[in-house]
N, C-alpha and C positions, 0 to 999 in steps of 0.2 A: 504494500500500500504506500503510495507516494504522499509526502507531506510538503506543503509549501515552504519555500526557503524563507528564512527570517534573519533579521539582524545583520551581523557582519558578513556572513556568507552571501547574503543577497546583494549587499553593497559591492563585495569583491567580484561577484559574477557579472554584475552590471558594468563594472569598470573594465573587465576583460572583454566583454562583448563590444563595448564602446571602442576599446582600443583596436579590436579586430576590424570593426567598421572603418575606423580612421586609416587603418593600414590598407584597406581595399578588399578585405575578406568578408565572408558572410555565412551565417548559419541559416538553414532553411526557415522560411517565414512561419511554418506551422510546427516548429519545435519550441517547446518551453522546457525549463529546467525545474526540477523538484528534488526532494530528498527521498531516496529509496531506503527502506529499512535495512536492507542487507548491503546494498552497493553504494550508499551515500549519494552525493550529487550525481544526478542522472538526467539525460534528455528524454522527453516524452513528446508524443504527437498531440497537438491541440485539436487537430482534425485528422481524418484519415489521410495518410500519405501513400500515394500510389507507388508501385514498384519502379525501380530505376531512377529514384529521385536523388538529387545531389543534397546530401545532408549538410555539408560544410565545404567551403573552399578557403584555403589559406595562402596568401601570397608567399612566394619563395623568400622574399626579403624579410618576412616575419619569422622564418624558421631559425632555430639555433643550430648552427653548424660549427665545425671546428674552425673554419676560416673566419666567420664573423665573431665568434667568441674570442679567438686569439687577437683579432684586431681591437676589439673592445677592451680587453685586458691591457694590451700594449698601449692603447690610447690613455687609459687610466693611469698607467705608470708614467707616461710622458707628462701627464698633468701633475704628477708628483715630482716632476723635474728630475727623474731618475735617468742617469746617463750611461748605464752599463751597456757595453757593446757585445756581451757574450751571446752565444747562439742558444737562444731559449728553446728552440725546437728540439735540441738534443736532451734537454732536461724535462720538458713537458710533452707528454704524448698527445696525439690527436684527441683521444677521449678525455684526457685530463684537462685540456683547455676548456671543454664544455663543463666539466665538473667544477673547475675553478670559477668559471663564469657564474654558475649557479650559487656557489658558496659566497662569492663577492656580492651578488645580489642580496642574499640573505643578510649578510653582515651590514651592508650599506643601507638596506631598508630599515634595519634596527637602528643604525646611526641616525638616519633621517627622522625616525620616529622620536628618538631621544632628543635630538637637536630641536625638533619642532616643539616638543614639550618644554624644553629649557627656554627657548625664545619667547614662548607665550608667557612664561613666568617673569621674564625680564626683557621687555621689548626694547629697552634703551641699549641693550648690549648687541642688538642686531647691527652689525657693522659691515664694511666692505669685505672684510675677510670672511664673514659668515655667508655673504652672498656668493663669494667665490667658491666656498665650500659647496654651496647648494648647486651652483652651475656645474661643477665637475661631477658631483654625485648624480644629479639629475640627467646629465648627458650620458652617463654610463648605464643608468637603469632603464634601458629600452624595453626590457621585458618584465618590468615591475608588476604590471597587472597580472601577468601569467604566473610569476613566482608567488605572488601574494595568495593566489587561489590554490596552489599546490597543497596537498595534505601535509600536515606537520608530521604525521606518523604513518608509515607504511609497514605493516607487520610481517616483513620477511624475516627469516631466521637470524640475520645479522643484528636485528633489533630486539630479539628476545632477551629476557633476563636469564640469570643462571638457572632458576627453577624451571624455566620453560625450555631452555636449550637442551637440558639433559633428557627431556622427553623425546628427543630425536635420536637418542642413542640406538645403535643397531640399525640405523638407516643411513643411506649415502649422504643425506642432508646434514648429519651431525658433523662429519669431517669437512664437508663443504663449508659449513658455517664457520668452523674454527679457522679454516684456511682463509676464507674471505675476511674474517675479522682481523687476522694478522696482516693480510695484504693491504687492506684499507688503512690500517695503522701506519704501516711502513710508507705507503704512498703519501699520506697526509703529512707525515714527518718530513719527507723529502720536499714536497711542494711548499709546505709551511716554511721550511728553512730558506728555500729559494725566494719566496715572497718577502720574508722578513729582511733578507739581504737587500732586495730591491727597494723596500720601503725605507730602510735605514740609510741607503745611499741618497735619499731625497734631501735636498736642501730646503725644502718647504716645510713650514710648521703648521700646515692646515689641520684642522681638527679631525677630518675624516682619515687622514694619514695616521695620526696618533691613535685613533680608534682601531684601525686595522693592525697597527703594530702590536697593540695589546692583545688582539685576538690570535695573531699568528705566533706569538711567543710560546714555545712548547715547554713542557715540564722538564726537559733535559737542558734547557737554557739557564745559565747562571745569571742572565740579565734581568730576570723577572723577580722582583722582590715579593710578589704576591704568592709565589709557589714555595711551599714549605719543603723542608728536607724529607719529611714523611711522605709527601706526595711524590717526590722524585724517586724514593725507594719503591713506592707502590708502582710507579710507572715502569721502572726497571724490572721489577718482579713480574709484571704483567706480560712481558714479552714472551710470546709462545706458550703461555700458561693459562689454560682455560679456567683455572681456579680463580683467576682474577679477571674474569670475563667482563665485568661491568666497571672495574676501577679505572680503566684508561679514559673513559669519557668523563668521569668525575674529576680526574686530574686535568684534563684538557678539553673544555667544551667545544673547541673547534672540531675535534674529531667526530663529535656527534653530528655536526653540520655537514662534514665531509661525507660521512656514511649516509646521511639523508640525501645528499646530491647523487651519490653512487646509486642509491635505490631508485630515486626519481628517474635517472637516466636508464637504468636497467629495466624499469617497468613501463616506460613511456616512449622509448626511442623507436625510430623508424629507419629503414635502410636509406642511405643517402641517394641511391639511384632514383628514389621516388621523385626527387626534384632535380634529377640529372646533375647532382653535385659530385665532385670528385673526391670528397672527404673519405678518409679511411675509417672514420668512426661514425656510428649511427647518429642520427640527428633528432632533434626535438621539434615537433610541429604543434605549436600552441593551438588549442581547441580541437584538434584531431583526437586528443586524448580525453576529451570530455565524454566520449562515447564508450561505454563499457563493453567488455568482451562477452560474446556469446558464440559458442561453437556452431550453432545452427544458422547464424546470420550469414546471408550471402551479400558480400560487399566487394567493391574493387577500389583500389587506391591508384590514382592516375596523376600524371603530370600534364597540365594543360598550358600550352603556350598562349600568350596574349593574342586575342583574336577579336577584332571589332565586330565581325559579323555574328559571333556568338556572345557578344557583350562581355567578353573577358578582357579586362583592361590591362592585366599584367600576368606574368607567369605565376602559376599557382599549383598547389597540391589539392586534389579533390577527392572527397570520400563520397562514393555513390552507393546507396543501399538498394539492393535488388528485391528485398522482401517488401511486401505491402504491409504497412504498419497501421493498426487500428487506432482509433481515438483513445487517448490517455494510456496507450501502450508505450513501453520503452523502445527507443530507437537504438539499435546495437551496432557496434563494430565487431569484427572478428579477426583474431590472430591465428586461426586455424586450430586443428586438434592439438591439445597439449595435455600431458600427464599432470596429475596433481603435484608430482615432484617438481616439475617445471613451473607450474603456477605458484606454488608456495615459495619456491626459491626466488622467483623474479617479481611476482606481483603481490604476494601476501594473502592470497585467497585460494580456495579449493573448489572443485566441482563435486557436489555430493553424489552425483551419479557414478563417479569413478570409472566411466566408460573408456577413457583413454589412458588409464593407468598402466604403467610398466614397472618391471623390477629389473635391477641391474645385477647380473651374475658375472663373476670374473674368476679366472683360473690363472694363478701366477705361473710364469714361465721363465725358463733359463736355457740358454744355448751352451752346451759344453761338448766340444768335439763332434758337432753335428747332431747330438742327441738333445732331446727336449725333456726337461724335468719340471714337475709341478711345484717347485720350491722357490722360485725366483720372486723378486719384488716387482718386476716388470709385469704389468697387468693389461690384458685386453678386456674391454668392457663390452658386454652383450646385453641388449635390452629385449625383454620378453613381455609381450602384451597379452592381456587376458584373452583366452579362447583362441590364441594363435598357436601355430606349430612351433616347436623348438627352433630358435634361431640357427640357421644352417652353419654359420661361422662358429658358434659355440660347440655344436656337435662335432665339426671337423677338428676343432682345436683339441677337444678331449680325446678324439680318436688318434690324433697325432701323438699325444702324450702316451697313450696306451701302446701304440705301434713302436714308439721309440724305446720303450722299456720292456718289451716282450722278449722272451727267450725263444729264438727261432725253432729250436729243437722241440721244446714243449708245445709250441704252436702247431708244428707239423704233426705231432702225436695227437693233439686234439682234433685236427682235421681228419686224420686217418681213422679216428674212432667214428666219425660221421660218415665218411665216404672214402674208404681205402683205395678204391679204383678210380677216383675222380681225376679228370684231366686238369690242366693248369687253370683254364678259365673257370671251371666249376669250383676249384679249390680257392680261387681268388674271391668268388662270390660268397663261399662259406666264411672265408676270413673276414670279409667286410661285415657280414651279419653278426659274427662273433664280436667284432669291435663295437658295432652299434649297440648290441645288447648290453655290453659292459659299460659303454659310454652313457647310455640312458640311465643305468643304475647309479653311476657317479654323479650325473646331473641331478638326479632325484635327491641324492644325499646332500649335494650343495644347497639345493632349495630348502630341504628340511632343516639344515643347520641355520640358514638365514631366517627361516620361519620361527625357529625356537627362540631366536633373539628378540622377536617381536611379541612372544607369548609371555607376558608378565603382567603384574598388577600395577604397573607404573601409572597408567592413565587413571585408574580408579582412585589411587592415592592422590593424584594431582587434583582431582575434583574437590578435595578437601583443603587444598593449599591456597590460601588467600593471595599469595604472590603470583599465582598463575592466572592470567587474564582469561575470562571465559571465551572470548573470540579466538584467542591463540590456541586454547585447548581444543576447541572445535576443529580448527584447521589441522592440527597435529593428529587428532583422533581419526578424522576422515582419511588423512594421508596414510597413517599406519594401517587402517582397515583395508584400504586399497592395496597396499603392499601384501598384506596377508591373503587377500582374495586372489591376487595374481600368483603368489607362491603356491597356494593350494592347488590352483589349476596346473601349474608347472609340474608339481609333484605327481598329480593324478595322470597327467599326459605322459610324463617320462616313465612312470611305473607301467602304464598300459603299453607303451611302445616296447619296453624291455620284455614284458610278458609275451606280447604278440610275436616278437622275434624269436624268443625261446621256443614257443609253441610251433612256429613254422619250421624251425630246425629239427625239432623232435618228430614232427609229422612227416617231414621229408626223408629223414634218414634212419628212423627207428621203426 
């Protein structure tokens, strides 16, 4: 059930739509926005919208790309009178320019809000310097209306607390979250150090520069009098240690903003080819991401060149919805079929139907003198979807392990028991079936072991834990149930295959 927007959210949405109109973009006339109980801010049809309708078009110039994010940041640093000639492209990756652009928006919007409040209290202090601050900041904040409406919180695993993250144990998302947590920390430290050097090289004393300096000083810096020795110890201990999962953001608030930007980009980015950009990093298209994901929605994303005959005034990205949408029904986008593992990792929600869920099975491998052993740390990942056959590559990998470790004499003796007079072609067929029968047995054991890790009372205990947010618990519970469902199918399938092959051999040769 949709509820009307109220208060600050309504004001922010109006500002974003007004900005889009000023830029030359447009949302369909029969689309309005309301708050969905599950999905939050969502677009709905005020009247029936026929199929093949353009839901929104966004000018290319309004998109956030590596190129324009980099230029905006560089212009901001020039405004700070920073004169460093180092090659910034070797320090900041294409994606990181976009993340830094978002982070700086967040920090400068906060500065502008604080500055406005301060100036209202003492209007006499509004000087030429303050106006210059405002000009530089406002010039940079080209996407302020967009960033203002972005959710403060996106519940992907990297934003779980320690009581929530342990509920992902025995799933691939647990190690993924730990790794992502450390990666974002290291990236934020590197970019933060680089930005701080740039800002400290500035000969200007403008207030916004001092504001950013304070934000970019990390707990490892001896230049910050506000960071205690205890915090520095906590920061050091937190490196690579999931026991200190939450302490790093408490020690350095900038890290929380960086992880927010990382999640915004990961959950809302589109391929740059959509606007025929040559960026190597995915781009952000403001207002495209106002439309929630539905697997069933039929949509196309297209690049439209300026065309006076079509009343297209400038190059733009267009979202066309091919489904017919009834009055007061939600208008959806679609990112294609995605497993709950992918949805939870990148978007922070799950699909209760679990129809596209997969499990990841892996078999360690090691090459030694041409032989393959199942003891190596190098792993090949195989994804198995519910009600589908065993992934062929997984079956072949297990067979290769069996073949590499078999004793040829014992193998020939086994074949002789089945068909002592068989020719070479028949012997090879028997050999293949023997390998497959054993391989399916191994695969079943792999799936059973993985399933055992998910069979515990962790979820029931978490329901009593006040530190576990209900919405997070729901997503984890659905994800784990989907994993168990697919593993149950995999075990049943592999066992049946092994039994069938064994029966075929017995019927043919006994």
